[in-house]
VOMARVEX-175822 format. One record per residue: x, y, z of N, C-alpha, C in turn; residue number from 1. Coordinates in Angstrom, 1 decimal. Layout:
BEGIN
    n.X    n.Y    n.Z   ca.X   ca.Y   ca.Z    c.X    c.Y    c.Z resi
      X      Y      Z      X      Y      Z      X      Y      Z  NUM
...
# end
This chain:
BEGIN
    n.X    n.Y    n.Z   ca.X   ca.Y   ca.Z    c.X    c.Y    c.Z resi
    1.8  -56.9  187.2    1.2  -55.9  186.3    2.2  -56.4  185.0    1
    1.5  -57.2  183.9    2.3  -57.9  183.0    2.5  -57.0  181.9    2
    1.5  -55.9  181.7    1.6  -55.2  180.6    3.6  -54.9  180.0    3
    4.1  -54.5  181.0    5.2  -54.1  180.6    6.9  -55.2  180.6    4
    6.7  -55.3  179.8    8.2  -56.4  180.1    9.3  -55.7  179.3    5
   10.1  -55.8  179.8   11.6  -55.4  179.1   12.4  -55.9  178.8    6
   12.8  -55.9  177.4   13.8  -56.1  176.4   15.5  -55.6  176.9    7
   15.7  -56.0  177.1   17.3  -55.2  177.1   18.6  -56.0  177.1    8
   19.7  -55.1  176.5   21.0  -56.0  177.0   22.2  -55.0  177.7    9
   22.4  -55.5  179.0   23.5  -54.7  179.0   24.7  -54.8  179.6   10
   25.9  -54.3  179.4   27.2  -55.3  179.7   27.3  -54.1  180.9   11
   27.6  -54.4  182.7   28.0  -53.7  183.1   29.7  -54.2  183.8   12
   30.4  -53.2  184.2   31.7  -53.6  184.6   32.3  -52.9  185.6   13
   32.5  -53.7  186.8   33.2  -54.8  186.9   31.6  -56.1  186.9   14
   31.6  -57.4  186.8   30.4  -57.8  187.1   30.8  -58.2  188.6   15
   29.6  -58.6  188.8   29.4  -59.1  190.4   28.5  -60.2  190.3   16
   28.6  -61.4  191.1   27.5  -62.5  191.0   27.0  -62.7  190.0   17
   27.6  -62.8  188.4   27.0  -63.1  187.1   26.4  -63.7  186.8   18
   25.1  -63.8  186.7   24.4  -64.9  186.1   23.6  -65.0  185.3   19
   23.8  -65.3  184.1   23.6  -64.9  182.4   22.3  -65.8  182.2   20
   21.1  -65.1  181.3   19.9  -65.7  180.5   19.9  -64.8  179.1   21
   20.6  -65.6  178.4   20.5  -64.6  176.9   21.6  -63.8  177.0   22
   21.7  -62.5  176.8   22.1  -61.5  176.7   22.0  -60.4  178.3   23
   21.4  -61.1  179.2   20.7  -60.5  180.1   21.9  -60.9  181.2   24
   22.2  -60.2  182.4   23.0  -60.8  183.2   22.2  -60.4  184.9   25
   22.5  -60.8  186.0   22.5  -60.6  187.2   23.7  -59.5  187.9   26
   23.6  -58.4  187.9   25.0  -57.5  188.6   24.3  -56.9  189.6   27
   25.0  -56.3  190.5   25.0  -55.2  191.7   25.8  -53.6  190.7   28
   24.7  -53.2  191.3   25.4  -51.8  190.1   25.3  -50.6  191.1   29
   26.3  -50.0  192.4   26.2  -49.4  193.4   26.2  -47.8  192.5   30
   25.2  -46.9  193.4   25.1  -45.5  193.5   25.8  -45.4  194.2   31
   26.2  -45.5  195.4   26.4  -44.5  196.4   26.8  -45.9  197.4   32
   27.5  -45.9  198.0   28.4  -46.4  199.2   27.8  -47.5  199.8   33
   26.8  -46.7  200.6   25.4  -47.3  201.4   25.3  -48.8  201.1   34
   25.4  -49.1  199.5   24.4  -50.0  198.8   25.3  -51.2  199.6   35
   26.5  -51.1  199.5   26.9  -52.2  200.2   27.2  -52.6  201.7   36
   26.2  -52.3  202.1   25.7  -52.4  203.3   24.5  -53.2  203.3   37
   23.9  -53.1  202.3   23.0  -54.0  201.7   23.2  -55.1  201.6   38
   24.1  -55.3  201.0   24.4  -56.4  199.7   25.8  -57.0  200.1   39
   25.9  -58.0  200.3   27.5  -58.8  199.8   28.2  -59.0  198.4   40
   29.6  -58.2  198.1   29.4  -57.9  196.7   29.8  -59.5  196.0   41
   29.6  -60.3  196.5   29.7  -61.8  195.8   28.4  -62.6  195.7   42
   27.6  -61.7  196.6   26.2  -62.4  196.6   25.6  -63.1  195.1   43
   25.1  -64.5  195.5   24.4  -65.0  194.3   22.9  -65.1  194.3   44
   22.5  -64.7  192.6   20.9  -65.0  192.7   20.8  -66.3  192.8   45
   19.7  -67.2  193.2   19.1  -68.1  193.0   17.9  -68.6  192.9   46
   17.7  -69.4  191.8   16.2  -69.6  190.8   15.7  -70.6  192.1   47
   14.1  -69.8  192.6   13.8  -70.8  193.3   12.7  -71.5  192.4   48
   11.6  -70.9  191.7   10.9  -71.5  190.7   11.0  -71.2  189.1   49
   10.6  -72.4  188.6   10.4  -71.9  186.9    9.2  -72.0  186.2   50
    9.5  -71.9  184.5    7.9  -72.8  184.1    6.7  -72.1  184.3   51
    6.4  -70.9  185.1    5.6  -70.1  185.6    4.9  -69.5  184.1   52
    3.8  -69.0  183.9    3.1  -67.9  183.1    3.5  -66.5  183.3   53
    3.2  -66.1  184.1    3.8  -64.7  185.0    3.8  -64.5  185.9   54
    4.8  -64.2  186.9    4.8  -64.3  188.7    4.6  -62.6  188.4   55
    3.6  -62.9  189.9    3.5  -61.3  190.4    3.1  -62.2  192.2   56
    3.0  -61.0  192.9    2.6  -60.6  194.1    2.8  -61.9  195.6   57
    4.2  -62.4  195.3    4.6  -62.7  196.3    4.6  -62.7  198.1   58
    4.3  -63.4  198.7    4.0  -63.6  199.9    4.5  -64.2  200.8   59
    5.5  -64.4  201.5    6.0  -65.3  202.6    5.3  -65.5  203.7   60
    5.3  -67.3  204.0    5.0  -67.6  205.0    6.0  -68.2  205.6   61
    5.4  -68.2  206.8    6.4  -68.7  207.9    7.0  -70.3  208.0   62
    6.2  -71.0  207.4    5.9  -72.4  207.3    7.2  -72.8  206.1   63
    8.0  -71.3  205.7    9.0  -71.7  205.0    8.5  -71.8  203.4   64
    7.2  -71.4  202.7    6.9  -71.4  201.4    6.1  -70.2  200.9   65
    6.5  -69.7  199.8    6.0  -68.7  199.2    4.8  -68.8  198.3   66
    4.0  -67.8  198.4    2.8  -67.7  197.7    2.5  -66.9  196.5   67
    2.5  -67.3  195.2    2.7  -66.9  194.3    1.5  -66.6  193.0   68
    1.1  -65.3  192.7    0.1  -65.3  191.8    0.6  -65.8  190.2   69
    0.2  -66.5  189.3    0.2  -66.1  187.9   -0.9  -65.9  187.3   70
   -0.6  -64.5  186.9   -1.4  -64.4  186.2   -2.0  -64.7  184.9   71
   -0.9  -65.0  184.2   -1.3  -65.6  183.2   -2.1  -67.0  182.9   72
   -1.7  -68.1  184.2   -2.5  -69.0  184.1   -3.4  -69.1  185.2   73
   -3.9  -67.7  185.5   -4.7  -67.5  186.4   -5.1  -68.4  187.6   74
   -4.1  -68.6  188.3   -4.1  -69.4  190.0   -2.8  -68.7  190.6   75
   -3.5  -69.0  191.8   -2.1  -68.6  193.0   -1.8  -70.3  193.2   76
   -0.4  -69.6  193.8    0.8  -71.4  194.3    1.4  -71.6  195.3   77
    1.1  -72.1  196.1    2.3  -72.1  196.9    3.3  -72.6  196.4   78
    4.7  -72.1  196.2    5.8  -72.9  196.1    6.7  -73.1  197.3   79
    7.2  -74.2  197.0    8.3  -74.7  198.2    9.8  -74.4  198.1   80
   10.6  -74.7  199.2   12.3  -74.4  198.8   12.9  -75.6  198.0   81
   12.2  -76.7  197.1   12.5  -77.3  196.8   12.4  -77.2  195.0   82
   11.9  -76.0  195.0   11.0  -75.6  193.6    9.7  -76.7  193.2   83
    9.1  -77.6  193.8    8.0  -78.0  193.5    6.6  -76.9  194.4   84
    5.1  -76.8  193.3    4.5  -76.1  193.8    3.3  -76.8  193.6   85
    2.1  -76.3  194.7    0.8  -76.8  194.5    0.1  -75.9  194.2   86
   -0.9  -76.0  193.6   -2.1  -75.3  192.8   -3.2  -75.1  194.1   87
   -3.2  -74.0  194.7   -4.1  -73.8  195.6   -5.7  -73.3  195.1   88
   -5.8  -72.5  194.3   -7.0  -71.5  193.7   -6.8  -71.4  192.4   89
   -8.2  -71.4  191.7   -8.2  -70.7  190.0   -8.6  -69.5  190.8   90
   -8.4  -68.1  189.8   -9.4  -67.0  190.0   -8.8  -66.2  188.4   91
   -9.6  -65.1  188.5   -9.3  -64.2  187.2   -8.2  -63.3  187.5   92
   -6.9  -63.6  187.1   -5.8  -62.6  186.8   -5.6  -62.1  188.7   93
   -5.3  -62.6  189.3   -5.1  -62.9  190.2   -3.3  -62.5  190.5   94
   -3.4  -61.2  191.3   -2.1  -60.3  191.1   -1.4  -59.9  192.5   95
   -1.5  -58.8  193.4   -1.2  -58.7  194.6   -1.7  -59.0  195.5   96
   -0.7  -59.6  196.4   -1.0  -60.5  197.9   -0.8  -59.8  198.7   97
   -1.8  -59.9  199.8   -1.1  -59.8  201.8   -1.6  -60.8  202.3   98
   -1.2  -60.4  203.7   -2.2  -61.0  204.7   -2.5  -59.9  205.6   99
   -4.0  -59.6  205.8   -5.0  -58.8  207.0   -3.9  -59.6  208.5  100
   -4.6  -58.9  209.3   -4.4  -58.8  210.9   -4.7  -60.2  211.5  101
   -5.6  -61.3  210.6   -6.2  -62.3  211.1   -5.2  -63.0  210.1  102
   -4.4  -63.1  209.6   -3.4  -63.7  208.6   -4.3  -64.5  207.3  103
   -5.2  -64.1  207.5   -6.1  -64.4  205.8   -6.0  -63.8  204.4  104
   -5.4  -64.7  203.5   -4.7  -63.5  202.2   -5.7  -62.8  201.6  105
   -5.5  -61.8  201.3   -6.0  -60.6  200.7   -5.2  -60.8  199.4  106
   -6.4  -60.6  198.2   -6.0  -60.4  196.5   -6.9  -59.7  196.1  107
   -5.6  -59.0  195.1   -6.5  -58.4  194.0   -6.5  -59.0  192.9  108
   -7.9  -59.0  192.4   -7.9  -60.1  190.9   -8.9  -58.8  190.0  109
   -7.8  -59.3  188.7   -7.7  -58.1  187.9   -9.4  -58.2  186.9  110
   -9.7  -59.9  186.7  -10.7  -59.8  186.1  -12.1  -60.2  186.9  111
  -11.8  -60.1  188.3  -12.9  -59.6  189.0  -13.4  -58.2  189.5  112
  -12.1  -57.7  188.9  -12.3  -56.3  189.6  -12.5  -56.0  191.0  113
  -12.0  -56.4  191.8  -12.4  -57.0  192.9  -11.1  -57.1  194.1  114
  -11.1  -56.7  194.9  -10.4  -56.9  196.4  -11.2  -58.6  196.9  115
  -10.5  -59.6  197.1  -11.1  -60.5  197.7  -10.4  -61.2  199.1  116
  -11.2  -62.0  199.4   -9.9  -62.6  200.6  -10.5  -64.2  200.9  117
   -9.3  -64.7  200.8   -9.6  -66.5  200.8   -9.9  -66.7  201.8  118
  -10.6  -68.1  202.0  -10.7  -68.5  203.1   -9.5  -69.5  203.4  119
   -9.5  -70.5  205.4   -8.4  -70.1  205.5   -8.1  -71.7  204.6  120
   -8.9  -72.2  204.3   -8.1  -73.4  203.5   -7.5  -73.1  201.6  121
   -7.8  -71.6  201.5   -7.7  -71.1  200.0   -8.3  -71.6  199.3  122
   -9.5  -72.3  199.5  -10.3  -73.1  198.1  -11.3  -72.1  197.6  123
  -11.8  -71.6  198.5  -12.7  -70.4  198.0  -12.6  -68.7  198.6  124
  -13.2  -67.8  198.2  -13.0  -66.9  198.4  -14.3  -66.0  198.5  125
  -14.3  -64.6  199.9  -15.3  -63.5  200.1  -14.5  -62.4  199.0  126
  -16.0  -61.6  198.6  -15.6  -60.6  197.8  -15.4  -59.3  199.1  127
  -14.6  -58.7  199.1  -14.3  -57.5  200.1  -14.9  -56.4  199.3  128
  -14.4  -55.7  198.4  -14.2  -54.6  197.5  -14.3  -54.7  196.1  129
  -15.7  -54.7  195.4  -15.3  -54.2  193.9  -16.2  -53.5  193.5  130
  -16.2  -51.9  194.0  -17.1  -51.1  193.8  -16.8  -49.5  194.9  131
  -16.8  -48.5  194.0  -16.5  -47.3  194.7  -17.5  -46.2  194.6  132
  -18.5  -45.6  195.4  -19.8  -44.9  195.1  -20.4  -45.2  194.0  133
  -20.8  -46.9  193.9  -21.3  -47.6  193.2  -20.8  -48.1  192.1  134
  -20.1  -47.5  191.3  -19.4  -47.7  190.1  -18.0  -49.0  190.2  135
  -18.3  -49.5  189.2  -17.0  -50.8  189.4  -16.0  -50.2  189.3  136
  -15.0  -50.9  190.0  -13.1  -50.9  190.1  -12.8  -51.0  188.6  137
  -11.6  -50.2  188.5  -11.1  -50.6  187.1  -10.5  -52.0  187.1  138
   -9.2  -52.1  187.9   -8.2  -53.5  188.0   -7.5  -54.0  188.9  139
   -7.8  -53.6  190.2   -7.1  -53.8  191.4   -5.9  -54.3  191.1  140
   -4.6  -53.9  191.4   -3.4  -54.1  191.2   -2.8  -54.8  192.1  141
   -2.2  -53.6  193.5   -1.7  -54.2  194.5   -2.1  -53.4  195.7  142
   -2.2  -54.5  196.4   -2.3  -54.3  198.2   -1.8  -54.5  199.1  143
   -1.8  -53.6  200.2   -0.8  -53.9  201.5   -1.8  -53.7  202.7  144
   -1.1  -54.4  203.5   -2.1  -53.7  205.2   -1.5  -53.0  205.8  145
   -1.8  -52.0  206.6   -1.7  -50.5  206.9   -1.9  -50.9  208.4  146
   -0.5  -49.8  208.5   -0.7  -49.9  210.3   -1.5  -49.5  210.8  147
   -2.8  -49.2  210.4   -3.9  -49.0  211.1   -4.6  -50.6  211.3  148
   -4.4  -51.0  210.5   -5.7  -52.5  210.1   -5.8  -52.5  209.1  149
   -6.0  -51.1  208.2   -6.7  -51.4  207.2   -6.3  -51.7  206.0  150
   -6.6  -52.4  204.9   -6.0  -52.9  203.7   -6.5  -51.5  202.8  151
   -5.3  -51.7  202.0   -4.8  -50.1  200.7   -4.7  -50.8  199.7  152
   -5.1  -50.1  198.7   -4.7  -51.2  197.7   -4.9  -49.7  196.2  153
   -4.3  -50.2  194.9   -4.5  -49.1  193.9   -5.4  -49.8  192.9  154
   -6.2  -48.6  192.0   -6.5  -49.3  191.2   -6.5  -48.5  190.0  155
   -5.3  -48.9  189.1   -5.3  -48.4  187.9   -5.9  -49.4  186.4  156
   -5.7  -48.6  185.4   -6.7  -49.6  184.5   -5.7  -50.5  183.7  157
   -4.9  -50.7  184.0   -3.2  -51.3  183.2   -3.9  -52.8  182.7  158
   -5.0  -53.6  183.8   -5.4  -54.8  183.3   -6.6  -54.9  183.4  159
   -7.8  -54.1  183.0   -9.0  -53.5  182.6   -9.1  -54.8  181.6  160
  -10.3  -55.6  181.9  -10.5  -56.9  180.9  -10.7  -56.3  179.5  161
  -10.4  -57.0  178.4  -10.8  -56.4  177.1  -11.9  -56.4  177.0  162
  -12.9  -55.2  176.8  -14.2  -55.1  176.3  -14.8  -54.8  177.2  163
  -14.7  -54.2  178.6  -15.4  -54.2  179.5  -15.2  -52.9  179.6  164
  -16.0  -52.0  180.1  -16.2  -50.1  180.2  -15.3  -49.9  181.4  165
  -14.9  -48.9  181.8  -14.7  -47.9  182.3  -15.5  -47.5  183.6  166
  -15.8  -48.0  184.8  -17.0  -46.7  185.4  -15.9  -45.9  186.0  167
  -15.2  -46.3  187.0  -14.9  -45.3  187.9  -13.8  -44.4  186.8  168
  -13.9  -42.9  187.0  -13.6  -42.0  185.9  -12.1  -41.5  186.2  169
  -11.4  -42.5  187.5   -9.9  -42.3  187.3   -9.2  -43.4  188.2  170
   -7.9  -43.0  187.8   -7.4  -44.0  188.5   -6.9  -44.2  189.7  171
   -7.1  -45.0  191.0   -7.6  -44.2  192.5   -6.3  -45.1  193.4  172
   -6.2  -44.5  194.5   -5.7  -45.3  195.6   -6.7  -45.5  197.0  173
   -7.1  -46.6  197.5   -8.2  -46.6  198.2   -8.0  -47.2  199.9  174
   -8.4  -46.4  201.0   -8.5  -47.5  201.8  -10.0  -48.6  202.3  175
   -9.4  -49.4  202.4  -10.8  -50.8  202.6  -10.7  -50.5  204.1  176
  -11.9  -50.2  204.8  -11.5  -50.3  206.2  -12.2  -52.0  206.8  177
  -11.9  -52.6  208.2  -12.4  -53.6  208.4  -14.0  -54.0  208.1  178
  -14.5  -53.2  208.4  -16.2  -53.3  208.2  -16.6  -53.3  206.5  179
  -15.8  -52.9  205.6  -15.9  -53.1  204.2  -15.8  -52.2  203.9  180
  -16.1  -50.8  204.4  -16.3  -49.5  203.9  -15.1  -48.8  202.8  181
  -15.2  -48.7  202.1  -14.3  -48.3  200.8  -13.8  -46.4  200.3  182
  -13.0  -46.0  200.9  -12.3  -44.3  200.9  -11.5  -44.2  200.1  183
  -11.4  -43.0  198.7  -10.7  -43.0  198.3   -9.7  -41.7  198.8  184
   -8.4  -42.5  198.8   -7.4  -41.5  199.5   -6.9  -40.6  198.0  185
   -6.6  -40.7  197.1   -5.9  -40.1  195.8   -6.1  -40.5  194.8  186
   -6.8  -39.5  193.8   -6.3  -40.2  192.0   -5.6  -39.2  191.6  187
   -4.7  -38.6  192.1   -3.3  -37.6  191.4   -2.8  -38.2  190.7  188
   -2.6  -40.0  190.6   -1.6  -40.7  190.1   -2.2  -41.1  188.6  189
   -1.3  -41.4  187.3   -2.0  -41.4  186.8   -2.4  -43.2  186.1  190
   -1.7  -44.2  186.9   -1.4  -45.5  186.6   -1.1  -45.8  188.2  191
   -1.5  -46.0  189.5   -1.2  -46.1  190.5   -0.8  -47.4  190.7  192
    0.3  -47.8  191.2    0.9  -49.6  191.1    1.0  -49.8  192.4  193
    2.8  -50.2  192.8    3.0  -50.7  193.9    3.0  -49.4  195.2  194
    2.7  -49.8  196.3    2.6  -49.4  197.3    3.1  -49.8  198.3  195
    4.0  -49.1  199.4    4.7  -49.5  200.8    4.2  -49.1  201.4  196
    4.3  -49.5  202.8    4.7  -48.0  204.1    5.8  -48.1  204.7  197
    6.6  -47.0  205.4    7.2  -47.0  205.8    7.7  -47.9  206.9  198
    8.6  -48.4  207.8    8.4  -49.2  208.7    8.1  -48.4  209.7  199
    7.9  -46.9  210.1    7.2  -46.4  211.1    5.8  -46.0  211.1  200
    5.7  -46.5  209.9    4.2  -46.2  209.3    4.0  -44.6  209.3  201
    4.7  -43.5  209.0    4.7  -42.5  209.1    4.5  -42.1  207.5  202
    4.6  -42.7  206.7    4.9  -42.4  205.2    4.2  -43.6  204.2  203
    3.4  -43.2  204.0    2.9  -44.3  202.3    3.6  -44.4  201.1  204
    4.3  -44.9  200.2    5.0  -44.9  199.2    4.2  -45.6  197.7  205
    4.1  -44.4  196.7    3.1  -45.6  195.6    4.2  -44.9  194.6  206
    3.6  -46.0  193.5    4.8  -45.4  192.5    3.5  -45.2  191.4  207
    3.7  -44.5  190.0    3.0  -44.5  189.3    3.4  -44.8  188.2  208
    2.9  -46.2  187.5    3.9  -47.0  186.1    3.6  -45.6  185.1  209
    2.6  -44.9  185.0    2.5  -43.8  183.6    3.7  -43.3  183.8  210
    3.9  -42.6  185.0    5.0  -41.3  185.3    6.2  -41.7  185.7  211
    6.8  -43.5  185.8    7.9  -44.0  186.2    8.0  -43.3  187.3  212
    7.7  -42.6  188.2    8.0  -42.4  189.4    7.5  -43.1  190.8  213
    8.1  -42.2  191.6    7.4  -42.8  193.2    7.2  -41.5  194.1  214
    6.0  -41.6  194.3    5.2  -40.4  195.1    5.4  -40.9  196.7  215
    5.8  -40.0  197.8    5.5  -40.6  198.7    4.6  -39.4  199.5  216
    3.7  -39.7  200.3    2.6  -39.3  201.1    2.9  -39.6  202.7  217
    2.6  -38.4  203.3    2.6  -38.4  205.0    1.2  -38.8  204.9  218
    1.6  -40.2  206.2    0.1  -40.9  206.6    0.1  -40.5  207.6  219
   -1.8  -40.4  208.0   -1.9  -39.7  209.8   -3.1  -40.1  209.5  220
   -3.3  -41.3  210.8   -5.0  -41.7  210.5   -5.7  -42.0  209.5  221
   -5.3  -43.3  208.9   -6.0  -42.6  207.2   -5.7  -42.1  206.2  222
   -5.4  -41.0  206.4   -5.6  -39.8  206.0   -4.2  -39.3  205.0  223
   -4.0  -39.2  203.4   -2.6  -38.9  203.0   -2.9  -37.5  202.8  224
   -1.5  -36.5  202.7   -1.4  -35.3  203.2    0.4  -35.3  202.5  225
    0.8  -34.0  202.1    1.6  -33.8  201.6    2.9  -34.6  200.4  226
    1.9  -35.0  199.8    2.4  -35.4  198.4    3.8  -35.1  197.6  227
    4.4  -35.7  197.1    5.1  -35.7  196.9    6.1  -36.4  195.9  228
    6.8  -36.3  194.3    7.4  -37.0  194.2    9.1  -37.8  194.5  229
    8.9  -38.4  195.4    9.9  -39.0  195.7   11.2  -39.4  195.4  230
   11.1  -40.1  194.2   11.9  -40.3  193.5   11.7  -41.0  191.9  231
   12.4  -41.3  190.8   12.0  -40.9  189.4   12.9  -42.4  189.0  232
   12.4  -42.9  188.4   12.9  -43.9  187.7   12.6  -44.1  185.7  233
   12.5  -43.1  185.5   12.2  -42.9  183.9   13.7  -43.2  183.3  234
   14.3  -44.2  182.1   15.3  -44.2  182.2   15.1  -43.9  180.3  235
   15.7  -42.9  179.6   15.3  -43.1  178.3   16.1  -44.0  177.4  236
   14.9  -44.8  176.6   15.4  -45.6  175.8   15.3  -47.5  176.5  237
   15.1  -46.9  177.8   14.7  -48.5  178.9   12.9  -48.8  178.9  238
   13.1  -49.5  178.7   11.5  -50.3  178.5   11.3  -50.9  180.3  239
   10.3  -50.9  181.1    9.9  -51.3  182.5    9.7  -50.2  183.4  240
    9.1  -50.3  184.6    8.5  -49.3  184.8    8.4  -49.6  186.4  241
    8.4  -48.4  187.3    8.0  -49.3  188.8    6.8  -50.0  188.9  242
    7.6  -50.4  189.7    5.7  -51.8  190.2    5.8  -51.9  191.6  243
    5.9  -52.9  191.7    6.4  -53.5  193.2    7.3  -53.1  194.1  244
    7.0  -53.0  195.7    7.7  -52.0  196.5    8.2  -52.7  197.6  245
    9.1  -52.6  198.0    8.7  -53.0  200.2    9.9  -52.1  200.4  246
    9.9  -51.7  202.0   11.3  -50.9  202.9   11.5  -52.4  203.4  247
   12.6  -51.4  203.8   13.4  -52.6  204.8   13.4  -51.8  206.1  248
   13.8  -52.5  207.3   13.9  -52.0  208.9   14.5  -50.5  208.9  249
   14.8  -50.1  208.0   16.2  -49.0  207.9   15.4  -47.9  207.3  250
   13.9  -48.1  206.7   13.6  -47.3  206.0   13.5  -47.7  204.1  251
   15.0  -48.1  204.0   15.5  -48.1  202.3   14.1  -48.4  201.8  252
   13.7  -47.9  200.4   13.2  -48.1  199.9   13.3  -49.4  198.6  253
   13.3  -50.7  198.0   13.3  -51.7  196.9   11.8  -51.6  195.8  254
   12.3  -51.2  194.9   11.7  -51.0  194.3   11.6  -52.0  192.6  255
   10.8  -52.5  192.2   11.0  -53.1  190.9   10.8  -52.0  189.9  256
   12.2  -52.3  189.1   11.8  -50.8  187.8   12.8  -51.6  186.5  257
   12.7  -50.2  185.5   13.9  -50.4  184.5   14.9  -51.8  184.9  258
   15.2  -52.7  183.8   16.1  -53.8  184.7   16.3  -54.4  185.8  259
   15.5  -54.1  187.0   15.8  -55.0  188.5   15.1  -53.8  189.4  260
   16.1  -54.4  190.3   15.1  -53.6  191.8   15.8  -52.3  191.8  261
   15.9  -51.1  192.0   16.0  -49.9  192.6   15.9  -50.2  194.1  262
   17.1  -49.6  194.2   17.1  -49.1  196.0   17.4  -48.2  196.6  263
   16.4  -47.1  197.2   16.3  -45.8  197.4   16.6  -45.8  198.8  264
   17.4  -44.6  199.9   17.3  -44.4  200.7   16.1  -43.6  201.1  265
   15.5  -43.5  202.7   14.5  -43.0  202.7   14.8  -41.6  202.5  266
   15.4  -40.7  202.4   15.8  -39.5  201.6   16.1  -39.5  200.3  267
   15.6  -40.4  199.7   15.3  -40.1  198.2   16.8  -40.4  197.3  268
   17.7  -41.0  198.1   18.8  -41.0  197.1   18.9  -42.3  196.7  269
   19.8  -42.6  195.3   19.5  -43.8  194.6   20.9  -44.7  195.3  270
   20.7  -45.9  196.1   22.1  -46.6  196.4   22.3  -47.4  195.6  271
   21.4  -47.8  194.4   22.3  -49.0  193.7   20.8  -49.4  193.1  272
   21.1  -50.3  191.8   20.2  -51.3  191.8   20.8  -52.7  191.5  273
   19.9  -53.5  191.7   20.3  -55.2  191.1   19.2  -55.2  189.9  274
   20.6  -55.7  189.2   20.0  -56.0  187.9   19.9  -57.6  187.8  275
   18.9  -58.0  187.0   18.2  -59.2  186.9   18.1  -59.5  185.7  276
   18.1  -61.1  185.2   18.3  -62.1  184.3   16.9  -61.5  183.2  277
   16.0  -61.6  184.0   14.3  -60.9  183.8   13.8  -59.9  184.6  278
   13.4  -59.2  183.5   12.4  -58.3  184.7   11.4  -58.5  185.0  279
   11.7  -57.7  186.6   10.4  -58.2  187.7    9.4  -57.6  187.9  280
    8.5  -57.7  188.2    7.3  -57.1  189.2    6.8  -56.8  190.2  281
    7.5  -58.0  190.7    7.3  -58.1  192.5    8.5  -58.3  193.8  282
    7.8  -58.1  194.9    9.4  -58.9  195.5    8.7  -58.9  196.9  283
    8.9  -59.5  198.2    8.7  -59.5  199.2   10.0  -60.0  200.0  284
   10.0  -60.0  201.5   10.7  -60.6  202.4   10.2  -61.7  203.1  285
   11.3  -62.8  203.5   11.2  -63.5  203.4   12.6  -64.5  204.6  286
   12.3  -65.4  204.8   13.6  -66.2  205.1   13.3  -66.5  207.1  287
   14.6  -66.8  207.6   14.3  -66.6  209.2   14.2  -65.3  209.6  288
   15.0  -64.5  209.3   15.1  -63.2  209.8   14.5  -62.3  208.6  289
   13.5  -62.5  207.9   13.1  -61.5  206.5   14.5  -60.7  206.1  290
   15.2  -61.1  206.2   16.2  -60.8  204.8   17.0  -61.2  204.1  291
   15.6  -62.2  203.2   16.0  -62.9  202.0   15.0  -62.1  201.1  292
   15.0  -61.3  199.7   14.3  -60.5  198.7   13.7  -61.9  198.0  293
   12.4  -62.6  197.5   11.8  -63.8  196.8   11.1  -62.3  195.5  294
   11.8  -62.5  194.9   11.6  -61.5  193.6   10.7  -62.4  192.3  295
    9.1  -62.0  191.9    8.7  -62.2  190.9    9.0  -61.7  189.5  296
    9.4  -62.7  188.6   10.1  -62.3  187.5    9.6  -63.0  186.1  297
    8.8  -62.9  185.1    8.1  -63.5  184.3    7.7  -64.7  184.7  298
    8.3  -66.0  183.6    8.3  -67.1  184.2    8.9  -67.8  185.8  299
    9.9  -66.9  186.4   10.6  -67.1  187.4   10.3  -66.7  188.6  300
   11.1  -67.1  189.8   10.9  -66.5  190.9   12.4  -66.9  191.7  301
   13.0  -66.4  191.8   14.2  -65.6  192.7   14.3  -65.3  194.1  302
   15.8  -65.6  194.6   15.8  -65.2  196.1   17.2  -65.0  196.4  303
   17.6  -63.6  196.9   18.6  -63.0  196.8   18.7  -62.5  198.7  304
   20.1  -63.0  199.3   20.0  -62.5  200.0   20.6  -61.2  200.4  305
   20.5  -60.8  201.4   21.0  -59.3  202.1   21.2  -59.4  203.4  306
   21.3  -58.2  203.6   22.6  -57.7  205.0   21.5  -56.9  205.7  307
   20.9  -57.1  205.1   19.6  -56.3  205.9   18.3  -57.2  206.7  308
   17.1  -56.4  207.4   16.4  -56.6  207.5   15.4  -56.2  206.9  309
   13.9  -57.2  206.1   12.7  -56.4  205.8   11.9  -56.1  206.5  310
   11.0  -55.2  206.3    9.7  -55.0  207.0    8.3  -55.6  206.4  311
    7.4  -55.9  207.4    6.6  -56.6  206.4    5.3  -56.0  207.0  312
    4.4  -55.3  206.4    3.3  -54.5  206.8    2.3  -55.8  207.7  313
    2.3  -57.5  207.7    1.5  -57.6  208.2    2.0  -58.6  209.0  314
    1.6  -59.0  210.4    2.0  -59.8  211.6    2.3  -61.0  211.1  315
    3.1  -61.7  211.8    4.0  -63.6  211.3    2.7  -64.1  211.7  316
    1.9  -64.2  212.3    0.8  -64.9  213.1   -0.2  -63.8  213.0  317
   -1.5  -64.9  213.3   -2.7  -64.1  213.3   -2.8  -63.4  214.6  318
   -3.3  -62.1  214.7   -3.6  -61.3  215.9   -5.5  -60.9  216.3  319
   -5.8  -61.8  217.2   -7.5  -62.1  217.0   -7.8  -60.7  217.9  320
   -9.3  -60.2  217.4   -9.4  -59.1  218.1   -9.3  -59.4  219.1  321
# end
């Protein structure tokens, strides 16, 4: 979601693992001792790729590469560990990505106003959903595979194509069944953006870029209930909003927000923030043990080693029916 950039100058003392980009620094800022169970104090931030337009939707491949959306250049890349990249397919404003159970890439494409599925060679696609109740979707933003095998996605107006009319009269969160039907789960968020499931599948987290907070809902058989404000990332005087998010195996929540990545415990306690040289938009887990965070941030893709293991909603390999 590229409409919100953060321009900030911040000096935090002591500086840990510092990497400077202009007046901005990489730093780890703990709010709770539990933060250091997740990160080494002297961890380094590495740049995996640069000179992109605007990076989003990172997805790890077990072969050791990363799939990355570039919203400005309207394409999806495969990024390799040595930094070179291959262009896979050109799309109108690709944003969030995930795999389904058959390990096919699912993409939200804002210009298409649709959720699509790429072919195995990633050179063509099928449209899975572009309407709800006969009305065109707004600008599908983020997407994840649910514990029930269905696809879940957010549909704000953040990237609604200029000059096109909003047909759906709200900004919703949806469930896309394997047979293609689309069910509205909730429309009580102003601008729903990132979403992630807890590792046990009992909760779904959805952030609201307009309210700058994170909601948590109980998840039961594809139905949401007991919605509540789980956390708030509204920092007076700072730009940047909650966007992409992931959980780790212990249920901690990692959310891109003002200045970097905010880390929340399963109980909603702010454990700390990973401050980054450039405002991040999204993140995913990767590496041999899913213990490395891959972070998309403007023109850059970073990686950061952790002391924990991440939870990914999709299987490492295709699960055939």
